[in-house]
C-alpha positions in Angstrom: -8.9 24.8 -17.8 -6.4 22.0 -18.3 -6.5 18.5 -16.7 -8.5 19.7 -13.7 -9.2 16.6 -11.6 -12.6 15.8 -10.2 -11.3 16.3 -6.6 -9.0 19.2 -6.0 -9.4 19.5 -2.2 -6.4 17.9 -0.5 -8.5 16.8 2.4 -10.7 14.7 0.0 -7.6 13.5 -1.9 -6.0 12.4 1.4 -9.2 10.6 2.3 -9.2 8.7 -1.0 -5.6 7.6 -0.5 -6.2 6.3 3.0 -9.4 4.6 1.7 -7.2 2.8 -0.9 -4.8 1.7 1.9 -7.6 0.5 4.1 -9.2 -1.6 1.3 -5.9 -3.1 0.2 -4.8 -4.1 3.7 -8.3 -5.4 4.6 -8.6 -7.6 1.4 -5.0 -8.8 1.8 -5.8 -10.0 5.3 -8.8 -12.1 4.2 -8.6 -15.9 4.1 -10.8 -15.8 1.0 -9.3 -18.0 -1.8 -9.8 -15.2 -4.5 -7.9 -12.6 -2.5 -5.1 -15.0 -1.5 -4.5 -15.9 -5.2 -4.8 -12.2 -6.2 -2.2 -11.0 -3.7 0.1 -14.0 -4.5 0.6 -12.4 -8.0 0.1 -8.7 -7.2 1.8 -7.7 -3.9 -0.2 -5.4 -1.7 2.6 -2.8 -1.8 2.5 -2.6 -5.6 -1.3 -2.0 -5.4 -0.7 0.8 -2.9 1.4 2.4 -5.6 -0.7 1.6 -8.6 -4.3 2.3 -7.4 -3.6 6.1 -6.9 -1.9 6.1 -10.3 -5.2 4.7 -11.8 -7.2 7.4 -10.0 -4.8 10.0 -11.4 -5.1 8.6 -14.9 -8.9 8.6 -14.7 -8.8 12.3 -13.7 -10.2 11.7 -10.2 -7.2 13.1 -8.4 -4.0 14.8 -9.7 -0.7 16.1 -8.3 -1.0 19.3 -10.4 -3.3 21.0 -12.9 -4.1 24.3 -14.5 -7.2 26.4 -14.0 -8.4 30.0 -14.5 -8.0 32.5 -11.8 -10.4 35.4 -10.9 -8.9 37.5 -13.7 -9.3 34.8 -16.3 -5.6 33.8 -16.5 -4.4 30.2 -16.6 -2.5 29.4 -13.4 -0.7 26.3 -12.2 -2.2 24.6 -9.1 -0.9 21.6 -7.3 -1.8 19.2 -4.5 0.3 19.3 -1.3 -0.3 15.7 -0.2 3.1 14.5 -1.5 4.9 17.5 0.0 3.3 16.7 3.4 4.1 13.0 3.2 7.7 13.5 2.0 8.6 16.4 4.3 6.7 15.5 7.5 5.8 11.7 7.4 9.1 10.4 5.8 11.4 11.9 8.5 8.9 10.8 11.2 9.0 7.3 9.7 12.8 7.2 9.5 13.3 8.0 13.2 10.7 5.5 14.3 12.1 2.8 12.1 15.6 3.5 13.2 14.9 3.3 17.0 15.6 -0.4 17.1 18.4 -0.5 14.5 21.7 -2.3 15.2 24.3 -0.1 13.4 26.9 -2.8 13.8 24.7 -5.3 12.0 24.2 -2.8 9.1 28.0 -2.5 8.7 28.1 -6.3 8.6 26.0 -6.3 5.4 29.3 -5.9 3.6 30.4 -4.1 0.4 27.8 -5.5 -2.0 25.3 -2.7 -1.3 27.9 0.0 -2.3 28.9 -2.1 -5.4 25.3 -2.3 -6.6 24.8 1.4 -6.0 27.9 2.2 -8.1 26.8 -0.3 -10.8 23.5 1.6 -10.9 25.4 4.9 -11.4 27.5 3.5 -14.2 24.3 2.1 -15.8 22.9 5.6 -15.9 26.1 7.1 -17.3 26.5 4.7 -20.2 22.7 4.1 -20.7 22.1 7.7 -21.8 24.5 7.8 -24.7 23.6 4.3 -25.8 19.9 5.2 -25.8 20.6 8.4 -27.8 22.7 6.5 -30.3 20.0 3.8 -30.9 17.2 6.3 -31.2 19.3 8.5 -33.6 19.4 5.6 -36.0 15.6 5.3 -36.1 14.5 8.9 -35.5 17.4 11.4 -35.8 15.0 14.4 -35.1 14.1 13.0 -31.7 17.6 13.5 -30.5 18.3 16.7 -32.6 17.9 20.3 -31.9 20.4 23.1 -31.9 21.7 25.5 -29.3 19.8 25.6 -26.1 17.1 23.5 -27.7 19.5 20.5 -28.2 17.8 17.4 -26.7 21.1 16.2 -25.1 21.0 19.3 -22.9 17.6 18.4 -21.7 18.6 14.8 -21.2 21.4 16.1 -18.9 18.7 16.9 -16.3 17.5 13.3 -16.4 21.1 12.1 -15.8 21.3 14.5 -12.8 17.9 13.2 -11.4 18.7 9.6 -12.0 22.1 9.6 -10.3 21.5 12.0 -7.5 18.1 13.6 -7.2 16.2 16.8 -7.5 19.1 19.0 -6.5 21.5 17.4 -9.1 18.7 17.8 -11.7 18.4 21.5 -11.0 22.2 21.8 -11.1 22.3 20.2 -14.6 19.6 22.5 -15.9 21.7 25.5 -14.7 24.9 24.2 -16.2 23.6 23.3 -19.6 20.9 25.9 -19.9 18.3 23.8 -21.6 15.3 25.7 -23.0 12.9 26.1 -20.0 9.9 25.9 -22.3 10.8 22.4 -23.3 12.0 21.3 -19.9 8.5 20.0 -19.1 9.0 17.2 -21.6 12.1 16.0 -19.7 10.2 16.1 -16.4 7.5 13.9 -18.0 10.1 11.3 -19.1 11.6 11.4 -15.6 8.2 10.8 -13.9 6.9 8.2 -16.3 10.0 6.0 -16.7 11.1 6.3 -13.1 7.6 5.3 -11.9 7.4 2.4 -14.3 10.7 1.1 -12.8 9.4 1.8 -9.3 6.3 -0.4 -10.0 8.5 -3.2 -11.3 10.8 -3.0 -8.3 7.8 -3.2 -5.9 6.5 -6.2 -7.8 9.9 -7.8 -7.4 9.8 -7.4 -3.6 7.0 -9.9 -3.4 9.1 -12.4 -5.3 12.4 -11.5 -3.8 13.1 -15.0 -2.5 12.7 -16.4 -6.1 14.9 -13.7 -7.5 17.6 -14.3 -4.8 17.6 -18.1 -5.7 18.0 -17.2 -9.4 20.9 -14.8 -8.5 22.3 -17.5 -6.2 22.6 -14.7 -3.7 23.6 -15.0 -0.1 21.2 -12.9 1.9 22.0 -14.4 5.2 23.4 -11.1 6.6 20.1 -9.3 5.7 18.0 -12.1 7.1 20.1 -12.1 10.3 19.6 -8.3 10.7 15.8 -8.7 10.1 15.6 -11.6 12.6 17.6 -9.8 15.2 15.3 -6.7 15.0 12.2 -8.9 15.0 13.5 -11.0 18.0 14.3 -7.9 19.9 10.8 -6.4 19.1 9.1 -9.6 20.3 11.1 -9.6 23.6 10.0 -6.1 24.5 6.5 -6.2 22.9 3.8 -4.9 25.2 0.2 -3.7 25.0 0.8 0.0 24.1 -0.9 2.6 26.2 -2.1 6.0 25.2 1.1 7.4 26.9 3.2 5.2 24.7 1.5 6.5 21.5 1.9 10.1 22.7 5.6 9.6 23.4 6.1 7.9 20.0 4.4 10.8 18.2 6.4 13.3 20.3 9.7 11.5 19.3 8.6 11.4 15.7 7.4 15.0 15.2 9.9 16.7 17.5 12.5 15.0 15.2 10.6 16.4 12.2 10.8 19.9 13.7 14.5 19.5 14.5 15.2 18.1 11.0 13.5 21.0 9.3 15.2 23.6 11.5 18.6 21.9 11.1 18.3 21.3 7.4 17.4 25.0 6.7 20.3 26.2 9.0 22.9 23.9 7.4 21.8 24.6 3.9 21.8 28.4 4.5 25.2 28.3 6.3 26.8 26.4 3.4 25.4 28.6 0.7 26.1 31.9 2.6 29.6 31.1 3.7 31.2 28.9 1.0 31.1 30.0 -2.7 31.8 26.4 -3.9 28.4 25.3 -2.6 26.8 27.9 -4.9 28.6 26.7 -8.0 26.2 24.6 -10.0 29.1 22.7 -11.7 30.4 21.5 -8.3 29.2 18.2 -6.8 29.1 20.0 -3.5 26.2 22.2 -4.7 23.9 19.3 -4.1 24.5 19.7 -0.3 22.5 22.8 -0.2 19.4 20.7 -0.6 17.3 21.1 2.5 15.4 17.8 1.8 18.7 15.8 1.8 19.7 17.3 5.2 16.2 16.8 6.6 16.3 13.1 5.8 19.9 12.8 7.1 19.2 14.6 10.4 16.1 12.4 11.1 18.1 9.2 10.5 21.0 10.4 12.7 18.6 11.2 15.5 17.1 7.8 15.1 20.5 6.1 15.3 21.4 8.2 18.4 18.1 7.2 20.1 18.8 3.6 19.3 21.6 3.7 21.9 19.1 5.0 24.6 16.1 3.7 26.5 14.0 5.1 23.6 14.9 1.9 21.8 12.4 0.0 24.0 9.5 1.9 22.3 9.9 -0.5 19.4 7.9 -2.9 21.7 5.1 -0.3 21.7 4.9 -0.4 17.9 7.4 2.3 16.7 8.2 0.6 13.4 4.5 -0.2 12.8 3.6 3.5 13.0 6.6 4.3 10.8 5.4 1.8 8.3 2.0 3.5 8.2 3.7 6.8 7.3 5.8 5.0 4.6 2.7 3.5 3.0 1.0 6.9 3.0 4.1 8.2 1.2 3.9 5.3 -1.3 0.3 6.3 -2.3 1.3 9.9 -2.8 4.2 8.8 -5.0 1.9 6.6 -7.0 -0.5 9.5 -7.4 2.1 11.4 -9.4 2.0 8.8 -12.2 -0.5 9.3 -15.0 -0.5 6.1 -17.0 -2.1 7.9 -20.0 0.9 10.2 -20.4 3.2 7.3 -21.3 2.2 7.8 -25.0 2.4 11.6 -24.9 5.9 12.0 -26.3 6.8 8.5 -27.6 10.3 9.5 -28.9 11.5 10.9 -25.6 9.8 8.2 -23.6 11.6 5.6 -25.8 14.9 7.2 -25.0 14.1 7.0 -21.3 12.9 3.4 -21.4 16.0 2.2 -23.3 18.2 4.2 -20.9 16.5 2.6 -17.9 16.6 -0.9 -19.4 20.4 -0.6 -19.7 20.6 0.6 -16.1 18.5 -2.4 -15.0 20.3 -4.9 -17.2 23.7 -3.9 -15.8 22.4 -4.2 -12.3 21.2 -7.8 -12.9 24.4 -8.8 -14.6 26.6 -7.5 -11.8 24.2 -8.9 -9.1 24.4 -12.3 -10.8 28.2 -12.1 -10.9 28.8 -11.1 -7.3 25.7 -13.0 -6.0 24.1 -9.9 -4.5 20.6 -10.2 -3.1 17.7 -8.4 -4.8 17.5 -6.1 -1.8 20.9 -4.6 -2.7 19.9 -4.3 -6.4 16.6 -2.6 -5.6 18.0 -0.1 -3.0 21.2 0.5 -5.0 19.0 1.4 -8.0 16.6 3.7 -6.1 19.5 5.4 -4.3 20.3 6.6 -7.9 16.9 6.9 -9.4 15.0 8.7 -6.8 17.6 9.3 -4.1 16.7 10.2 -0.6 13.0 10.5 -1.5 12.5 6.8 -2.5 15.5 4.7 -1.5 14.4 4.5 2.2 10.9 3.7 1.0 12.0 0.7 -1.1 14.4 -0.4 1.7 11.6 -0.2 4.3 9.3 -2.3 2.0 11.7 -5.2 2.6 11.8 -4.6 6.4 11.4 -1.4 8.5 14.9 -2.0 10.0 16.5 -1.6 6.6 15.3 1.9 5.8 18.6 3.3 7.1 20.5 1.5 4.4 18.5 3.4 1.8 19.4 6.7 3.4 23.1 5.9 3.7 23.3 4.9 0.0 21.4 8.0 -1.2 24.2 10.1 0.4 26.5 8.7 -2.2 24.0 9.7 -4.9 24.2 13.3 -3.9 28.1 13.2 -3.9 28.5 11.6 -7.4 25.3 12.9 -9.0 26.6 16.1 -10.6 29.9 14.7 -11.8 28.4 11.5 -13.1 25.7 13.5 -14.9 28.3 15.8 -16.5 30.2 12.7 -17.8 26.9 11.2 -19.1 26.0 14.5 -20.8 29.4 14.7 -22.6 28.9 11.2 -23.9 25.3 12.0 -25.0 26.5 15.1 -26.8 29.0 13.0 -28.7 26.4 10.3 -29.4 23.9 12.8 -30.8 26.6 14.1 -33.2 26.5 17.7 -31.8 
C-alpha cells in the first residue's frame, strides 16, 4: 500500500475539515492578546488553507492514495470532498454571493482588472522559457529528454493549466503527447507550486491595505462597491427565520441542479454538433468543460436574481451562507497540498518556482506602473493559475460581493489558455535546444 492516510472515510475527513474551520474562527474571535497577535501576522483564511495541508503532510488525511484491492492489485483511491465542495458548494456559494451584486458597479471597476489578468498570462508565457533556459545552464538533464519524453512537452501541460485551467491542460497533453507515465511529475509541480503561490496570495489579503499603499493604488472603486453592498445588506438585515434559511438553500441548490444540467447539455451540444470544439488544438475546445459552464450558469442565475425580490434575501444572510461554502472549499483545496512533496523532484519544482516567480514579478511591476490594487493582482493571477476553480474563491476572500469578478476574468483564461500555452511551449522547445 502507498501513502494510505490514517483516515480514508470522507465523512471523517469532512468532520476534520469542519473542526479546523470551527477552531480557527473561534480562536480568531477571542479577545485574548496571544490570539490577537497571532492572527495579526497569520490571517485566518491562510490558516484555513494551511491546516488541512499540514494534516495531509502528516498522513492523517489525503486527497488520493493507493491500496490493495481484494485480488491483491494496487488500485488508486481518492477522497471526494474536493469534488463535492467544488461541484456543489462553489456554485451554491456563487449564486448566494451574487444575489446582492450591483453589476453596474462592477463595470465601474475599470480596465485594470483585465490588464492585470493579461499581465498574468504574459508572465506565464515568458516565464516558462526563461525558467527552462536558466535551469538548462545548471542542470541540462532536468530539461532534456527526447521524443515524447521531452520535458518541454510535459511543461506544455503546466502552461495550459496556468493560463486557463484543467481543460486547457488536458488539451496540451493531447496536442504534445507527453509520455503519460511521466505526466504525474508535471501534475506534482502544478499542485505544489500553484498551492505555494495560493498560500502567499492569501497571506497578502490580510495585508492588502499595506500592499495597496506600496503600489500607490487607487482602490476607491472596489471600496465603493464593498460599501454599497454592505450598506444595502445593513438596510435590509433582519432576524432570519427557518423559512428564510429554507428559501436560501432552495435558491442555492436548485441553482446547483440547473447549473449541472445546463453545463452537461451545453458541453454535449457543442462537442456533438461542432467539430471545432473537439479539436484539441483549438482554443474553443476548452468550452466543452462542464465545470466552466457550471460556474458560469450559477453566476448568471445569481446576476438575474439580483434584479428580482430575491435580492432582499441578502438581509437574511445569503452571502454569509455563501462564505461558509467558500471556506469549506478552501479547506479542501488546502488538503490537496502535501508540503513534504516539495522536495520530491527538486529539478522540476525549481523550474516551476522560477516560472511562477517571473509571473509574480511581472504582475507586481505592472501593478506598480498602473497603480492597480492588490485585489486586481491577486484575482488576475488566479484567473490564470487556477481559473474558475479558485479565482472566485480568492475574490470572495476580499469581499463576498467580488466573487463575480473572479468568474468573469476566468472566462478569459479559458479563451486564451490553449493559444497562450502553445506559444509558451514553442518558446520552451527553443529554450531547451530541442
